[in-house]
TORVO-141911 format. One record per atom (N, C-alpha, C): residue number from 1; chain; atom name; y, x, z. Coordinates in nm, 2 decimals, padded with zeros to 4 digits. Atoms other than C-alpha are relative to their C-alpha. Layout:
BEGIN
seq,mol,atom,y,x,z
NUM,A,CA,Y,X,Z;
...
***
This chain:
BEGIN
seq,mol,atom,y,x,z
1,A,N,00.04,-00.02,-00.13;
1,A,CA,02.03,-04.20,03.69;
1,A,C,-00.10,-00.10,00.05;
2,A,N,00.09,00.11,-00.03;
2,A,CA,01.84,-04.53,03.71;
2,A,C,-00.13,00.01,-00.07;
3,A,N,00.12,-00.02,00.08;
3,A,CA,01.55,-04.39,03.51;
3,A,C,-00.12,00.02,00.09;
4,A,N,00.11,-00.04,-00.09;
4,A,CA,01.34,-04.31,03.82;
4,A,C,-00.07,-00.13,00.04;
5,A,N,00.09,00.11,-00.04;
5,A,CA,01.05,-04.54,03.90;
5,A,C,00.01,-00.03,00.15;
6,A,N,-00.01,00.02,-00.15;
6,A,CA,01.09,-04.71,04.25;
6,A,C,-00.11,00.05,00.08;
7,A,N,00.11,-00.05,-00.08;
7,A,CA,00.74,-04.62,04.35;
7,A,C,00.01,00.16,00.01;
8,A,N,-00.02,-00.15,00.00;
8,A,CA,00.80,-04.25,04.25;
8,A,C,00.11,00.04,00.10;
9,A,N,-00.11,-00.03,-00.09;
9,A,CA,01.13,-04.26,04.44;
9,A,C,-00.05,-00.01,00.15;
10,A,N,00.06,00.02,-00.13;
10,A,CA,00.94,-04.40,04.75;
10,A,C,-00.09,00.12,00.04;
11,A,N,00.09,-00.11,-00.03;
11,A,CA,00.68,-04.12,04.73;
11,A,C,00.09,00.13,00.02;
12,A,N,-00.09,-00.11,-00.02;
12,A,CA,00.96,-03.86,04.70;
12,A,C,00.07,-00.01,00.14;
13,A,N,-00.07,00.02,-00.14;
13,A,CA,01.14,-04.00,05.01;
13,A,C,-00.10,00.03,00.11;
14,A,N,00.10,-00.03,-00.10;
14,A,CA,00.81,-03.99,05.20;
14,A,C,-00.03,00.15,00.01;
15,A,N,00.02,-00.15,00.00;
15,A,CA,00.75,-03.63,05.09;
15,A,C,00.11,00.07,00.07;
16,A,N,-00.12,-00.07,-00.06;
16,A,CA,01.10,-03.53,05.20;
16,A,C,-00.01,-00.02,00.15;
17,A,N,00.01,00.03,-00.14;
17,A,CA,01.05,-03.70,05.54;
17,A,C,-00.11,00.09,00.07;
18,A,N,00.11,-00.08,-00.05;
18,A,CA,00.71,-03.52,05.59;
18,A,C,00.04,00.15,00.01;
19,A,N,-00.05,-00.14,00.00;
19,A,CA,00.87,-03.19,05.49;
19,A,C,00.10,00.03,00.11;
20,A,N,-00.10,-00.02,-00.11;
20,A,CA,01.16,-03.24,05.74;
20,A,C,-00.08,00.01,00.13;
21,A,N,00.08,-00.01,-00.13;
21,A,CA,00.90,-03.30,06.02;
21,A,C,-00.07,00.14,00.01;
22,A,N,00.07,-00.13,00.00;
22,A,CA,00.71,-02.98,05.92;
22,A,C,00.10,00.11,00.03;
23,A,N,-00.10,-00.10,-00.02;
23,A,CA,01.03,-02.78,05.91;
23,A,C,00.04,00.00,00.15;
24,A,N,-00.04,00.01,-00.14;
24,A,CA,01.13,-02.91,06.26;
24,A,C,-00.11,00.07,00.09;
25,A,N,00.11,-00.05,-00.08;
25,A,CA,00.78,-02.82,06.39;
25,A,C,00.00,00.16,-00.01;
26,A,N,00.00,-00.14,00.03;
26,A,CA,00.79,-02.47,06.23;
26,A,C,00.12,00.07,00.07;
27,A,N,-00.12,-00.06,-00.06;
27,A,CA,01.14,-02.41,06.37;
27,A,C,-00.03,00.01,00.16;
28,A,N,00.03,-00.01,-00.15;
28,A,CA,01.02,-02.49,06.73;
28,A,C,-00.11,00.11,00.02;
29,A,N,00.10,-00.11,-00.02;
29,A,CA,00.72,-02.26,06.68;
29,A,C,00.06,00.13,-00.01;
30,A,N,-00.07,-00.13,00.01;
30,A,CA,00.94,-01.98,06.57;
30,A,C,00.08,00.03,00.12;
31,A,N,-00.07,-00.02,-00.12;
31,A,CA,01.16,-02.03,06.87;
31,A,C,-00.09,00.04,00.12;
32,A,N,00.09,-00.03,-00.11;
32,A,CA,00.86,-02.02,07.10;
32,A,C,-00.06,00.14,-00.02;
33,A,N,00.05,-00.14,00.03;
33,A,CA,00.72,-01.70,06.93;
33,A,C,00.11,00.10,00.03;
34,A,N,-00.11,-00.09,-00.02;
34,A,CA,01.06,-01.54,06.95;
34,A,C,00.02,00.02,00.16;
35,A,N,-00.01,-00.02,-00.15;
35,A,CA,01.08,-01.61,07.33;
35,A,C,-00.11,00.08,00.06;
36,A,N,00.12,-00.08,-00.05;
36,A,CA,00.73,-01.48,07.38;
36,A,C,00.02,00.15,-00.03;
37,A,N,-00.03,-00.14,00.03;
37,A,CA,00.83,-01.16,07.20;
37,A,C,00.10,00.06,00.09;
38,A,N,-00.10,-00.05,-00.09;
38,A,CA,01.14,-01.12,07.41;
38,A,C,-00.05,00.03,00.14;
39,A,N,00.06,-00.02,-00.13;
39,A,CA,00.94,-01.16,07.73;
39,A,C,-00.09,00.12,-00.01;
40,A,N,00.10,-00.12,00.01;
40,A,CA,00.68,-00.91,07.60;
40,A,C,00.08,00.13,00.00;
41,A,N,-00.08,-00.13,00.00;
41,A,CA,00.95,-00.65,07.53;
41,A,C,00.05,00.03,00.13;
42,A,N,-00.05,-00.03,-00.14;
42,A,CA,01.09,-00.69,07.88;
42,A,C,-00.11,00.05,00.09;
43,A,N,00.11,-00.05,-00.08;
43,A,CA,00.75,-00.65,08.03;
43,A,C,-00.04,00.14,-00.04;
44,A,N,00.03,-00.13,00.05;
44,A,CA,00.68,-00.35,07.81;
44,A,C,00.10,00.11,00.05;
45,A,N,-00.10,-00.09,-00.05;
45,A,CA,01.01,-00.19,07.91;
45,A,C,-00.02,00.03,00.15;
46,A,N,00.03,-00.02,-00.14;
46,A,CA,00.93,-00.25,08.28;
46,A,C,-00.12,00.09,00.03;
47,A,N,00.12,-00.09,-00.01;
47,A,CA,00.59,-00.09,08.24;
47,A,C,00.03,00.14,-00.03;
48,A,N,-00.04,-00.13,00.04;
48,A,CA,00.74,00.21,08.07;
48,A,C,00.08,00.07,00.11;
49,A,N,-00.08,-00.06,-00.11;
49,A,CA,01.00,00.26,08.35;
49,A,C,-00.09,00.03,00.12;
50,A,N,00.09,-00.03,-00.12;
50,A,CA,00.73,00.22,08.62;
50,A,C,-00.09,00.12,-00.03;
51,A,N,00.09,-00.12,00.03;
51,A,CA,00.50,00.47,08.44;
51,A,C,00.08,00.13,00.02;
52,A,N,-00.08,-00.11,-00.01;
52,A,CA,00.79,00.71,08.42;
52,A,C,00.03,00.04,00.15;
53,A,N,-00.02,-00.03,-00.14;
53,A,CA,00.87,00.67,08.79;
53,A,C,-00.12,00.05,00.07;
54,A,N,00.13,-00.05,-00.06;
54,A,CA,00.51,00.71,08.89;
54,A,C,-00.03,00.14,-00.04;
55,A,N,00.02,-00.13,00.04;
55,A,CA,00.49,01.02,08.68;
55,A,C,00.09,00.10,00.07;
56,A,N,-00.09,-00.09,-00.07;
56,A,CA,00.80,01.17,08.83;
56,A,C,-00.03,00.02,00.14;
57,A,N,00.04,-00.01,-00.14;
57,A,CA,00.69,01.09,09.18;
57,A,C,-00.12,00.09,00.02;
58,A,N,00.12,-00.08,-00.01;
58,A,CA,00.35,01.24,09.12;
58,A,C,00.03,00.15,-00.03;
59,A,N,-00.04,-00.14,00.03;
59,A,CA,00.51,01.56,08.97;
59,A,C,00.07,00.06,00.12;
60,A,N,-00.07,-00.05,-00.12;
60,A,CA,00.74,01.59,09.27;
60,A,C,-00.10,00.03,00.11;
61,A,N,00.09,-00.03,-00.10;
61,A,CA,00.45,01.56,09.51;
61,A,C,-00.09,00.12,-00.03;
62,A,N,00.08,-00.11,00.04;
62,A,CA,00.24,01.81,09.32;
62,A,C,00.08,00.13,00.02;
63,A,N,-00.08,-00.12,-00.01;
63,A,CA,00.53,02.06,09.31;
63,A,C,00.02,00.03,00.15;
64,A,N,-00.02,-00.02,-00.14;
64,A,CA,00.58,02.01,09.69;
64,A,C,-00.13,00.06,00.06;
65,A,N,00.13,-00.04,-00.05;
65,A,CA,00.21,02.07,09.76;
65,A,C,-00.03,00.14,-00.04;
66,A,N,00.04,-00.13,00.05;
66,A,CA,00.17,02.38,09.55;
66,A,C,00.11,00.11,00.01;
67,A,N,-00.10,-00.10,-00.02;
67,A,CA,00.49,02.56,09.64;
67,A,C,00.00,00.05,00.14;
***
């Protein structure tokens, strides 16, 4: 186990630390994107419901006018 060069070990430790920082950053980005998608789905559902309501109201008015 003591066969590893101290300089090589230091480089490996540095690489692991940089990788840990990158993973942390990517994790926070994924959380942000996930939250954006969740909000987007909510907005889309609201627009769909509003469009359905407007369509139903318009249909009701047209039926009242032409009957």
